[in-house]
ChimeraX commands (.cxc) that place a marker at each C-alpha (Angstrom):
marker #1 position 97.28,155.60,121.87 radius 0.5
marker #1 position 99.19,155.46,118.58 radius 0.5
marker #1 position 100.82,152.10,119.18 radius 0.5
marker #1 position 97.42,150.45,119.66 radius 0.5
marker #1 position 96.37,151.59,116.21 radius 0.5
marker #1 position 99.64,150.21,114.84 radius 0.5
marker #1 position 98.98,146.87,116.55 radius 0.5
marker #1 position 95.48,146.72,115.08 radius 0.5
marker #1 position 96.95,147.23,111.61 radius 0.5
marker #1 position 99.66,144.61,112.15 radius 0.5
marker #1 position 97.06,142.13,113.37 radius 0.5
marker #1 position 94.99,142.77,110.25 radius 0.5
marker #1 position 98.05,141.97,108.12 radius 0.5
marker #1 position 98.58,138.75,110.05 radius 0.5
marker #1 position 94.90,137.82,109.78 radius 0.5
marker #1 position 95.16,138.02,105.99 radius 0.5
marker #1 position 97.89,135.35,106.12 radius 0.5
marker #1 position 95.77,132.90,108.11 radius 0.5
marker #1 position 95.77,129.97,108.26 radius 0.5
marker #1 position 99.47,130.17,108.93 radius 0.5
marker #1 position 101.83,127.42,107.73 radius 0.5
marker #1 position 101.76,124.51,110.17 radius 0.5
marker #1 position 105.54,124.10,110.39 radius 0.5
marker #1 position 105.95,127.83,111.11 radius 0.5
marker #1 position 103.34,127.71,113.87 radius 0.5
marker #1 position 105.01,124.70,115.47 radius 0.5
marker #1 position 108.42,126.36,115.48 radius 0.5
marker #1 position 107.06,129.63,116.86 radius 0.5
marker #1 position 105.02,127.87,119.54 radius 0.5
marker #1 position 108.01,125.86,120.76 radius 0.5
marker #1 position 110.12,129.00,120.89 radius 0.5
marker #1 position 107.35,130.82,122.79 radius 0.5
marker #1 position 106.97,127.98,125.31 radius 0.5
marker #1 position 110.64,128.16,126.20 radius 0.5
marker #1 position 111.07,131.94,126.23 radius 0.5
marker #1 position 107.80,132.72,127.97 radius 0.5
marker #1 position 108.51,130.11,130.63 radius 0.5
marker #1 position 112.05,131.38,131.15 radius 0.5
marker #1 position 111.11,135.07,131.41 radius 0.5
marker #1 position 107.95,134.63,133.50 radius 0.5
marker #1 position 109.73,132.39,136.01 radius 0.5
marker #1 position 112.88,134.54,136.05 radius 0.5
marker #1 position 110.77,137.58,136.94 radius 0.5
marker #1 position 109.74,135.67,140.06 radius 0.5
marker #1 position 113.30,134.68,140.98 radius 0.5
marker #1 position 113.79,131.34,139.24 radius 0.5
marker #1 position 117.52,131.03,138.38 radius 0.5
marker #1 position 117.27,128.70,135.37 radius 0.5
marker #1 position 118.80,130.17,132.22 radius 0.5
marker #1 position 116.90,130.10,128.96 radius 0.5
marker #1 position 119.14,127.26,127.77 radius 0.5
marker #1 position 118.55,125.27,130.97 radius 0.5
marker #1 position 114.83,125.86,130.57 radius 0.5
marker #1 position 115.07,124.54,127.00 radius 0.5
marker #1 position 116.95,121.44,128.17 radius 0.5
marker #1 position 114.31,120.66,130.79 radius 0.5
marker #1 position 111.32,121.23,128.52 radius 0.5
marker #1 position 112.61,119.75,125.27 radius 0.5
marker #1 position 115.03,117.07,126.42 radius 0.5
marker #1 position 113.74,116.19,129.88 radius 0.5
marker #1 position 117.20,116.82,131.33 radius 0.5
marker #1 position 117.75,117.49,135.02 radius 0.5
marker #1 position 120.01,120.50,135.49 radius 0.5
marker #1 position 122.71,119.98,138.09 radius 0.5
marker #1 position 122.69,122.45,140.95 radius 0.5
marker #1 position 119.11,123.59,140.37 radius 0.5
marker #1 position 116.32,122.87,142.84 radius 0.5
marker #1 position 113.37,120.56,142.27 radius 0.5
marker #1 position 111.09,123.59,142.63 radius 0.5
marker #1 position 112.83,125.39,139.76 radius 0.5
marker #1 position 112.45,122.33,137.55 radius 0.5
marker #1 position 108.76,122.04,138.45 radius 0.5
marker #1 position 108.20,125.74,137.82 radius 0.5
marker #1 position 109.49,125.32,134.27 radius 0.5
marker #1 position 107.41,122.22,133.53 radius 0.5
marker #1 position 104.30,123.65,135.20 radius 0.5
marker #1 position 104.47,126.93,133.33 radius 0.5
marker #1 position 104.86,125.13,130.01 radius 0.5
marker #1 position 101.82,122.99,130.81 radius 0.5
marker #1 position 99.83,126.04,131.93 radius 0.5
marker #1 position 100.53,127.74,128.58 radius 0.5
marker #1 position 99.30,124.66,126.72 radius 0.5
marker #1 position 96.20,124.58,128.93 radius 0.5
marker #1 position 95.49,128.24,128.16 radius 0.5
marker #1 position 95.78,127.53,124.44 radius 0.5
marker #1 position 93.20,124.75,124.82 radius 0.5
marker #1 position 90.55,126.90,126.55 radius 0.5
marker #1 position 90.45,129.94,124.27 radius 0.5
marker #1 position 86.74,129.54,123.60 radius 0.5
marker #1 position 85.75,129.15,127.25 radius 0.5
marker #1 position 84.53,132.08,129.30 radius 0.5
marker #1 position 86.97,133.44,131.84 radius 0.5
marker #1 position 85.63,132.57,135.28 radius 0.5
marker #1 position 86.89,131.80,138.75 radius 0.5
marker #1 position 87.09,128.04,138.16 radius 0.5
marker #1 position 89.24,128.55,135.08 radius 0.5
marker #1 position 91.56,130.93,136.97 radius 0.5
marker #1 position 91.91,128.41,139.80 radius 0.5
marker #1 position 92.69,125.68,137.28 radius 0.5
marker #1 position 95.48,127.80,135.77 radius 0.5
marker #1 position 96.90,128.53,139.22 radius 0.5
marker #1 position 96.69,124.87,140.18 radius 0.5
marker #1 position 98.92,124.04,137.22 radius 0.5
marker #1 position 101.39,126.79,138.15 radius 0.5
marker #1 position 101.86,125.36,141.68 radius 0.5
marker #1 position 101.38,121.66,140.82 radius 0.5
marker #1 position 103.76,119.54,142.89 radius 0.5
marker #1 position 105.13,122.67,144.58 radius 0.5
marker #1 position 102.40,123.67,147.03 radius 0.5
marker #1 position 99.55,121.16,147.00 radius 0.5
marker #1 position 97.85,122.80,149.97 radius 0.5
marker #1 position 97.45,126.17,148.25 radius 0.5
marker #1 position 97.33,125.32,144.53 radius 0.5
marker #1 position 94.05,126.62,143.13 radius 0.5
marker #1 position 92.89,127.83,146.56 radius 0.5
marker #1 position 92.30,131.46,147.51 radius 0.5
marker #1 position 94.51,132.59,150.38 radius 0.5
marker #1 position 93.07,132.93,153.88 radius 0.5
marker #1 position 95.92,135.05,155.27 radius 0.5
marker #1 position 97.10,138.59,154.73 radius 0.5
marker #1 position 100.13,139.27,152.51 radius 0.5
marker #1 position 102.07,142.29,151.29 radius 0.5
marker #1 position 103.87,142.92,148.00 radius 0.5
marker #1 position 107.41,143.80,148.98 radius 0.5
marker #1 position 108.42,147.22,147.68 radius 0.5
marker #1 position 104.95,148.12,146.41 radius 0.5
marker #1 position 103.23,151.33,147.53 radius 0.5
marker #1 position 99.78,149.77,147.61 radius 0.5
marker #1 position 98.04,147.11,149.67 radius 0.5
marker #1 position 96.38,144.05,148.21 radius 0.5
marker #1 position 92.84,142.91,148.91 radius 0.5
marker #1 position 92.25,141.64,152.47 radius 0.5
marker #1 position 91.68,137.89,152.57 radius 0.5
marker #1 position 88.03,138.17,153.65 radius 0.5
marker #1 position 87.22,140.28,150.57 radius 0.5
marker #1 position 88.89,138.07,147.96 radius 0.5
marker #1 position 85.77,136.14,146.95 radius 0.5
marker #1 position 83.78,139.33,146.42 radius 0.5
marker #1 position 86.62,141.04,144.56 radius 0.5
marker #1 position 87.15,138.07,142.26 radius 0.5
marker #1 position 83.44,138.02,141.45 radius 0.5
marker #1 position 83.64,141.73,140.66 radius 0.5
marker #1 position 86.68,141.14,138.44 radius 0.5
marker #1 position 84.81,138.52,136.41 radius 0.5
marker #1 position 81.77,140.80,136.14 radius 0.5
marker #1 position 83.99,143.63,134.94 radius 0.5
marker #1 position 85.66,141.39,132.36 radius 0.5
marker #1 position 82.35,140.12,131.04 radius 0.5
marker #1 position 80.67,143.54,130.73 radius 0.5
marker #1 position 83.41,145.90,129.55 radius 0.5
marker #1 position 83.53,145.88,125.75 radius 0.5
marker #1 position 84.74,149.36,124.80 radius 0.5
marker #1 position 88.47,148.81,125.36 radius 0.5
marker #1 position 91.16,147.85,122.89 radius 0.5
marker #1 position 92.04,144.17,123.51 radius 0.5
marker #1 position 95.57,145.14,124.60 radius 0.5
marker #1 position 94.16,147.59,127.15 radius 0.5
marker #1 position 91.65,145.07,128.46 radius 0.5
marker #1 position 94.30,142.35,128.79 radius 0.5
marker #1 position 96.57,144.71,130.72 radius 0.5
marker #1 position 93.77,145.86,133.00 radius 0.5
marker #1 position 92.75,142.25,133.67 radius 0.5
marker #1 position 96.37,141.54,134.62 radius 0.5
marker #1 position 96.58,144.61,136.86 radius 0.5
marker #1 position 93.24,144.12,138.61 radius 0.5
marker #1 position 94.06,140.47,139.27 radius 0.5
marker #1 position 97.46,141.16,140.86 radius 0.5
marker #1 position 95.90,143.94,142.94 radius 0.5
marker #1 position 93.55,141.38,144.44 radius 0.5
marker #1 position 96.47,138.93,144.84 radius 0.5
marker #1 position 94.06,136.06,145.52 radius 0.5
marker #1 position 96.65,133.33,146.04 radius 0.5
marker #1 position 99.50,132.90,148.51 radius 0.5
marker #1 position 102.00,132.35,145.69 radius 0.5
marker #1 position 102.03,132.26,141.90 radius 0.5
marker #1 position 99.94,135.39,141.34 radius 0.5
marker #1 position 102.38,137.01,138.90 radius 0.5
marker #1 position 102.66,133.96,136.67 radius 0.5
marker #1 position 98.90,133.43,136.75 radius 0.5
marker #1 position 98.32,137.10,135.90 radius 0.5
marker #1 position 100.60,136.94,132.86 radius 0.5
marker #1 position 98.91,133.74,131.70 radius 0.5
marker #1 position 95.50,135.41,132.06 radius 0.5
marker #1 position 96.75,138.41,130.11 radius 0.5
marker #1 position 97.89,136.18,127.27 radius 0.5
marker #1 position 94.65,134.22,127.38 radius 0.5
marker #1 position 92.79,137.49,126.83 radius 0.5
marker #1 position 95.12,138.46,123.97 radius 0.5
marker #1 position 94.74,135.08,122.25 radius 0.5
marker #1 position 90.95,135.15,122.64 radius 0.5
marker #1 position 90.96,138.39,120.65 radius 0.5
marker #1 position 93.21,137.14,117.87 radius 0.5
marker #1 position 96.42,138.72,119.12 radius 0.5
marker #1 position 99.65,136.90,119.91 radius 0.5
marker #1 position 100.79,136.11,123.45 radius 0.5
marker #1 position 103.26,138.70,124.73 radius 0.5
marker #1 position 106.42,137.99,126.70 radius 0.5
marker #1 position 107.42,140.49,129.39 radius 0.5
marker #1 position 111.20,140.21,129.64 radius 0.5
marker #1 position 112.99,139.71,132.93 radius 0.5
marker #1 position 115.34,142.55,131.94 radius 0.5
marker #1 position 112.40,144.97,132.19 radius 0.5
marker #1 position 111.20,143.65,135.55 radius 0.5
marker #1 position 111.74,146.98,137.32 radius 0.5
marker #1 position 109.75,148.93,134.71 radius 0.5
marker #1 position 107.06,146.24,134.77 radius 0.5
marker #1 position 106.69,146.36,138.56 radius 0.5
marker #1 position 106.65,150.14,138.48 radius 0.5
marker #1 position 103.91,150.11,135.84 radius 0.5
marker #1 position 101.84,147.72,137.95 radius 0.5
marker #1 position 102.34,149.88,141.03 radius 0.5
marker #1 position 101.27,153.02,139.17 radius 0.5
marker #1 position 98.18,151.23,137.87 radius 0.5
marker #1 position 97.29,150.03,141.37 radius 0.5
marker #1 position 97.68,153.40,143.07 radius 0.5
marker #1 position 96.38,155.79,140.38 radius 0.5
marker #1 position 94.25,153.58,138.07 radius 0.5
marker #1 position 96.42,154.89,135.25 radius 0.5
marker #1 position 97.30,151.97,132.98 radius 0.5
marker #1 position 99.19,153.79,130.22 radius 0.5
marker #1 position 102.68,152.69,131.23 radius 0.5
marker #1 position 101.66,149.04,131.56 radius 0.5
marker #1 position 99.77,149.15,128.26 radius 0.5
marker #1 position 102.76,150.65,126.47 radius 0.5
marker #1 position 105.12,148.03,127.89 radius 0.5
marker #1 position 102.89,145.13,126.85 radius 0.5
marker #1 position 102.10,146.77,123.51 radius 0.5
marker #1 position 105.80,146.92,122.65 radius 0.5
marker #1 position 106.15,143.22,123.37 radius 0.5
marker #1 position 103.04,142.48,121.30 radius 0.5
marker #1 position 104.43,144.53,118.40 radius 0.5
marker #1 position 107.66,142.54,118.65 radius 0.5
marker #1 position 105.73,139.28,118.35 radius 0.5
marker #1 position 103.54,140.44,115.45 radius 0.5
marker #1 position 106.50,141.73,113.45 radius 0.5
marker #1 position 108.39,138.49,114.04 radius 0.5
marker #1 position 105.48,136.35,112.87 radius 0.5
marker #1 position 104.97,138.51,109.78 radius 0.5
marker #1 position 108.69,138.42,108.98 radius 0.5
marker #1 position 108.87,134.64,109.19 radius 0.5
marker #1 position 105.74,134.13,107.12 radius 0.5
marker #1 position 107.11,136.43,104.42 radius 0.5
marker #1 position 110.20,134.22,104.19 radius 0.5
marker #1 position 108.21,131.03,103.73 radius 0.5
marker link #1:1,2 radius 0.2
marker link #1:2,3 radius 0.2
marker link #1:3,4 radius 0.2
marker link #1:4,5 radius 0.2
marker link #1:5,6 radius 0.2
marker link #1:6,7 radius 0.2
marker link #1:7,8 radius 0.2
marker link #1:8,9 radius 0.2
marker link #1:9,10 radius 0.2
marker link #1:10,11 radius 0.2
marker link #1:11,12 radius 0.2
marker link #1:12,13 radius 0.2
marker link #1:13,14 radius 0.2
marker link #1:14,15 radius 0.2
marker link #1:15,16 radius 0.2
marker link #1:16,17 radius 0.2
marker link #1:17,18 radius 0.2
marker link #1:18,19 radius 0.2
marker link #1:19,20 radius 0.2
marker link #1:20,21 radius 0.2
marker link #1:21,22 radius 0.2
marker link #1:22,23 radius 0.2
marker link #1:23,24 radius 0.2
marker link #1:24,25 radius 0.2
marker link #1:25,26 radius 0.2
marker link #1:26,27 radius 0.2
marker link #1:27,28 radius 0.2
marker link #1:28,29 radius 0.2
marker link #1:29,30 radius 0.2
marker link #1:30,31 radius 0.2
marker link #1:31,32 radius 0.2
marker link #1:32,33 radius 0.2
marker link #1:33,34 radius 0.2
marker link #1:34,35 radius 0.2
marker link #1:35,36 radius 0.2
marker link #1:36,37 radius 0.2
marker link #1:37,38 radius 0.2
marker link #1:38,39 radius 0.2
marker link #1:39,40 radius 0.2
marker link #1:40,41 radius 0.2
marker link #1:41,42 radius 0.2
marker link #1:42,43 radius 0.2
marker link #1:43,44 radius 0.2
marker link #1:44,45 radius 0.2
marker link #1:45,46 radius 0.2
marker link #1:46,47 radius 0.2
marker link #1:47,48 radius 0.2
marker link #1:48,49 radius 0.2
marker link #1:49,50 radius 0.2
marker link #1:50,51 radius 0.2
marker link #1:51,52 radius 0.2
marker link #1:52,53 radius 0.2
marker link #1:53,54 radius 0.2
marker link #1:54,55 radius 0.2
marker link #1:55,56 radius 0.2
marker link #1:56,57 radius 0.2
marker link #1:57,58 radius 0.2
marker link #1:58,59 radius 0.2
marker link #1:59,60 radius 0.2
marker link #1:60,61 radius 0.2
marker link #1:61,62 radius 0.2
marker link #1:62,63 radius 0.2
marker link #1:63,64 radius 0.2
marker link #1:64,65 radius 0.2
marker link #1:65,66 radius 0.2
marker link #1:66,67 radius 0.2
marker link #1:67,68 radius 0.2
marker link #1:68,69 radius 0.2
marker link #1:69,70 radius 0.2
marker link #1:70,71 radius 0.2
marker link #1:71,72 radius 0.2
marker link #1:72,73 radius 0.2
marker link #1:73,74 radius 0.2
marker link #1:74,75 radius 0.2
marker link #1:75,76 radius 0.2
marker link #1:76,77 radius 0.2
marker link #1:77,78 radius 0.2
marker link #1:78,79 radius 0.2
marker link #1:79,80 radius 0.2
marker link #1:80,81 radius 0.2
marker link #1:81,82 radius 0.2
marker link #1:82,83 radius 0.2
marker link #1:83,84 radius 0.2
marker link #1:84,85 radius 0.2
marker link #1:85,86 radius 0.2
marker link #1:86,87 radius 0.2
marker link #1:87,88 radius 0.2
marker link #1:88,89 radius 0.2
marker link #1:89,90 radius 0.2
marker link #1:90,91 radius 0.2
marker link #1:91,92 radius 0.2
marker link #1:92,93 radius 0.2
marker link #1:93,94 radius 0.2
marker link #1:94,95 radius 0.2
marker link #1:95,96 radius 0.2
marker link #1:96,97 radius 0.2
marker link #1:97,98 radius 0.2
marker link #1:98,99 radius 0.2
marker link #1:99,100 radius 0.2
marker link #1:100,101 radius 0.2
marker link #1:101,102 radius 0.2
marker link #1:102,103 radius 0.2
marker link #1:103,104 radius 0.2
marker link #1:104,105 radius 0.2
marker link #1:105,106 radius 0.2
marker link #1:106,107 radius 0.2
marker link #1:107,108 radius 0.2
marker link #1:108,109 radius 0.2
marker link #1:109,110 radius 0.2
marker link #1:110,111 radius 0.2
marker link #1:111,112 radius 0.2
marker link #1:112,113 radius 0.2
marker link #1:113,114 radius 0.2
marker link #1:114,115 radius 0.2
marker link #1:115,116 radius 0.2
marker link #1:116,117 radius 0.2
marker link #1:117,118 radius 0.2
marker link #1:118,119 radius 0.2
marker link #1:119,120 radius 0.2
marker link #1:120,121 radius 0.2
marker link #1:121,122 radius 0.2
marker link #1:122,123 radius 0.2
marker link #1:123,124 radius 0.2
marker link #1:124,125 radius 0.2
marker link #1:125,126 radius 0.2
marker link #1:126,127 radius 0.2
marker link #1:127,128 radius 0.2
marker link #1:128,129 radius 0.2
marker link #1:129,130 radius 0.2
marker link #1:130,131 radius 0.2
marker link #1:131,132 radius 0.2
marker link #1:132,133 radius 0.2
marker link #1:133,134 radius 0.2
marker link #1:134,135 radius 0.2
marker link #1:135,136 radius 0.2
marker link #1:136,137 radius 0.2
marker link #1:137,138 radius 0.2
marker link #1:138,139 radius 0.2
marker link #1:139,140 radius 0.2
marker link #1:140,141 radius 0.2
marker link #1:141,142 radius 0.2
marker link #1:142,143 radius 0.2
marker link #1:143,144 radius 0.2
marker link #1:144,145 radius 0.2
marker link #1:145,146 radius 0.2
marker link #1:146,147 radius 0.2
marker link #1:147,148 radius 0.2
marker link #1:148,149 radius 0.2
marker link #1:149,150 radius 0.2
marker link #1:150,151 radius 0.2
marker link #1:151,152 radius 0.2
marker link #1:152,153 radius 0.2
marker link #1:153,154 radius 0.2
marker link #1:154,155 radius 0.2
marker link #1:155,156 radius 0.2
marker link #1:156,157 radius 0.2
marker link #1:157,158 radius 0.2
marker link #1:158,159 radius 0.2
marker link #1:159,160 radius 0.2
marker link #1:160,161 radius 0.2
marker link #1:161,162 radius 0.2
marker link #1:162,163 radius 0.2
marker link #1:163,164 radius 0.2
marker link #1:164,165 radius 0.2
marker link #1:165,166 radius 0.2
marker link #1:166,167 radius 0.2
marker link #1:167,168 radius 0.2
marker link #1:168,169 radius 0.2
marker link #1:169,170 radius 0.2
marker link #1:170,171 radius 0.2
marker link #1:171,172 radius 0.2
marker link #1:172,173 radius 0.2
marker link #1:173,174 radius 0.2
marker link #1:174,175 radius 0.2
marker link #1:175,176 radius 0.2
marker link #1:176,177 radius 0.2
marker link #1:177,178 radius 0.2
marker link #1:178,179 radius 0.2
marker link #1:179,180 radius 0.2
marker link #1:180,181 radius 0.2
marker link #1:181,182 radius 0.2
marker link #1:182,183 radius 0.2
marker link #1:183,184 radius 0.2
marker link #1:184,185 radius 0.2
marker link #1:185,186 radius 0.2
marker link #1:186,187 radius 0.2
marker link #1:187,188 radius 0.2
marker link #1:188,189 radius 0.2
marker link #1:189,190 radius 0.2
marker link #1:190,191 radius 0.2
marker link #1:191,192 radius 0.2
marker link #1:192,193 radius 0.2
marker link #1:193,194 radius 0.2
marker link #1:194,195 radius 0.2
marker link #1:195,196 radius 0.2
marker link #1:196,197 radius 0.2
marker link #1:197,198 radius 0.2
marker link #1:198,199 radius 0.2
marker link #1:199,200 radius 0.2
marker link #1:200,201 radius 0.2
marker link #1:201,202 radius 0.2
marker link #1:202,203 radius 0.2
marker link #1:203,204 radius 0.2
marker link #1:204,205 radius 0.2
marker link #1:205,206 radius 0.2
marker link #1:206,207 radius 0.2
marker link #1:207,208 radius 0.2
marker link #1:208,209 radius 0.2
marker link #1:209,210 radius 0.2
marker link #1:210,211 radius 0.2
marker link #1:211,212 radius 0.2
marker link #1:212,213 radius 0.2
marker link #1:213,214 radius 0.2
marker link #1:214,215 radius 0.2
marker link #1:215,216 radius 0.2
marker link #1:216,217 radius 0.2
marker link #1:217,218 radius 0.2
marker link #1:218,219 radius 0.2
marker link #1:219,220 radius 0.2
marker link #1:220,221 radius 0.2
marker link #1:221,222 radius 0.2
marker link #1:222,223 radius 0.2
marker link #1:223,224 radius 0.2
marker link #1:224,225 radius 0.2
marker link #1:225,226 radius 0.2
marker link #1:226,227 radius 0.2
marker link #1:227,228 radius 0.2
marker link #1:228,229 radius 0.2
marker link #1:229,230 radius 0.2
marker link #1:230,231 radius 0.2
marker link #1:231,232 radius 0.2
marker link #1:232,233 radius 0.2
marker link #1:233,234 radius 0.2
marker link #1:234,235 radius 0.2
marker link #1:235,236 radius 0.2
marker link #1:236,237 radius 0.2
marker link #1:237,238 radius 0.2
marker link #1:238,239 radius 0.2
marker link #1:239,240 radius 0.2
marker link #1:240,241 radius 0.2
marker link #1:241,242 radius 0.2
marker link #1:242,243 radius 0.2
marker link #1:243,244 radius 0.2
view
């Protein structure tokens, strides 16, 4: 895929600039925390605007008319991103995935945070079924085995497939989408790439790409979508560093 080659080349350019200026990294990280939190939560129906998300995360302001859950979703997602950035050198395993999910649902659903579901669910509008509850443990073990043994994929492809395979299992009652995107970015960061932000405006294309991947095992559309967002991030970083 041509864009993957382009991303490899852009990453090599960025690698030559490392270590990046501290002040630049701090500014970019703060911007990513806000925008990633806004878009990931908005995809799942959170109604906070990007500016309201910024006010909550940076200023600790309570937004009038917004629910406690929406406030917690913003704070939790920010903290989950920071957690992911702290565990880049740890192996991806079930305990780590449960820890990420526990942060996503912290204070929202204590009974189910970090706990595999024991009931059947469906993904509204999807043309595929998710893993039955009694098979979740086995499927999650298989997912980890796959992740730890497959080494012939481009990092973008592997991150997208990890995302897709995880949401197909749908191991938790709630918070699977956010956890999947955090896992995807963990995989990207572990391989020296930048975390990608899937925009709420492309939610329909994103869901369609996930559905295609689930039903046909064809990941091209999802890879292209994420690759475009990764390219956007790499070009932005390179542009800002050039201006330093």
